[in-house]
C-alpha positions as CSV (number, residue, x, y, z in Angstrom):
1,M,0.6,-10.6,-15.2
2,S,0.9,-14.1,-13.0
3,V,4.7,-13.5,-12.5
4,I,3.6,-10.0,-10.9
5,N,1.1,-11.6,-8.7
6,L,3.6,-14.1,-7.9
7,L,6.1,-11.9,-6.8
8,G,3.7,-9.8,-4.3
9,D,2.5,-13.3,-3.1
10,R,6.2,-14.1,-2.1
11,R,6.8,-10.4,-0.7
12,D,9.7,-10.3,-3.0
13,A,11.6,-7.1,-2.0
14,E,14.0,-7.4,-4.8
15,S,11.6,-6.9,-7.4
16,A,9.8,-3.9,-5.9
17,S,11.4,-1.1,-7.8
18,R,10.9,-2.9,-11.0
19,I,7.3,-3.6,-10.1
20,A,7.0,0.1,-9.4
21,E,8.1,0.7,-13.1
22,I,5.4,-2.0,-14.1
23,A,2.8,0.0,-12.3
24,L,3.1,2.6,-14.4
25,S,2.1,0.8,-17.5
26,Q,-0.5,2.0,-20.0
27,D,-2.1,-1.3,-19.7
28,A,-5.1,-0.9,-16.5
29,A,-4.9,-4.8,-15.9
30,T,-1.5,-4.6,-15.8
31,A,-1.1,-1.5,-13.4
32,D,-3.5,-2.7,-11.2
33,A,-1.6,-6.3,-10.3
34,A,1.8,-4.4,-10.0
35,I,-0.1,-1.8,-7.8
36,A,-1.6,-4.7,-5.7
37,S,1.9,-6.6,-5.2
38,L,3.4,-3.6,-4.0
39,G,0.9,-3.5,-1.4
40,K,1.7,-7.1,-0.7
41,I,5.4,-6.6,-0.8
42,A,5.0,-3.3,1.6
43,D,9.1,-2.5,1.8
44,S,10.4,1.0,1.6
45,H,10.7,0.9,-2.1
46,A,7.1,-0.1,-2.5
47,I,5.6,2.0,0.3
48,Q,7.1,5.2,-1.9
49,A,6.1,4.3,-5.2
50,L,2.7,3.5,-3.8
51,R,2.5,7.1,-2.3
52,R,3.8,8.5,-5.6
53,L,0.8,7.1,-7.4
54,H,-1.5,8.0,-4.8
55,S,-0.7,11.7,-5.1
56,G,-0.9,11.4,-8.9
57,R,-3.5,12.8,-11.2
58,D,-4.9,9.4,-12.1
59,A,-8.2,8.7,-10.0
60,T,-8.1,5.1,-10.8
61,R,-4.5,4.5,-9.8
62,R,-4.7,6.6,-6.7
63,A,-8.0,4.8,-5.8
64,A,-5.5,1.4,-6.4
65,A,-2.8,2.6,-4.7
66,A,-4.5,4.0,-1.4
67,H,-5.9,0.3,-1.5
68,A,-2.4,-1.0,-1.8
69,L,-1.3,1.1,1.0
70,L,-4.0,-0.2,3.4
71,Q,-2.4,-3.5,2.5
72,C,0.9,-2.1,3.3
73,G,-0.5,-1.2,6.8
74,Q,-1.8,-4.6,7.4
75,E,1.5,-6.3,6.2
76,L,3.7,-4.2,8.4
77,A,1.5,-4.8,11.4
78,A,1.9,-8.3,10.9
79,R,5.9,-8.2,10.7
80,V,5.7,-5.9,14.1
81,R,6.7,-2.8,12.0
82,T,4.6,-0.8,14.3
83,A,5.7,2.5,13.7
84,A,6.2,1.8,9.7
85,A,2.6,0.9,9.7
86,V,1.3,3.8,12.0
87,D,2.8,6.3,9.4
88,V,1.1,4.7,6.8
89,Y,-2.1,4.4,8.4
90,K,-1.6,8.5,9.5
91,R,-1.3,9.5,6.1
92,L,-4.7,7.4,5.1
93,T,-6.9,9.3,7.5
94,V,-6.5,12.8,6.3
95,A,-9.8,14.2,5.5
96,T,-9.3,14.1,1.9
97,E,-9.2,10.7,1.7
98,I,-12.1,8.7,0.3
99,P,-14.0,7.2,3.2
100,H,-13.8,3.7,2.5
101,I,-10.4,3.9,2.9
102,R,-10.3,6.6,5.8
103,R,-12.3,4.3,8.1
104,P,-10.5,1.2,8.1
105,A,-7.1,3.0,8.2
106,A,-8.3,5.0,11.2
107,L,-9.3,1.6,12.8
108,A,-6.4,0.1,12.2
109,L,-4.7,3.2,13.8
110,E,-7.1,2.7,16.7
111,R,-5.8,-0.8,17.1
112,L,-1.8,-0.3,16.9
113,N,-2.6,2.6,19.2
114,A,-4.3,0.5,22.1
115,R,-1.9,-2.2,21.5
116,S,1.2,-0.1,21.9
117,R,-0.6,0.9,25.6
118,T,-1.1,-2.1,26.7
């Protein structure tokens, strides 16, 4: 797991596809580490993998993916990839999303929109 965490901390986009496979692991701790790393990597492959997990049947993985997608939004905003961050956040503000994900996503979206108006 430490390697998975390290790759996420380094934002290693080249490893996103492999980490996405690991996110499907039967071992919950390994899967959680992979999901969190994908949130830090925040490239298109990582976001696609997280969206698949977020729409899956496993409630635990859905929640972990939602948190990782929030992280993706933060990473994208920090990289000044505003349009991509807005897209991530918008998908997390739907009424069916759990409130502790929906609220911070809505606030982040509001901040990004306010920043783009100035």
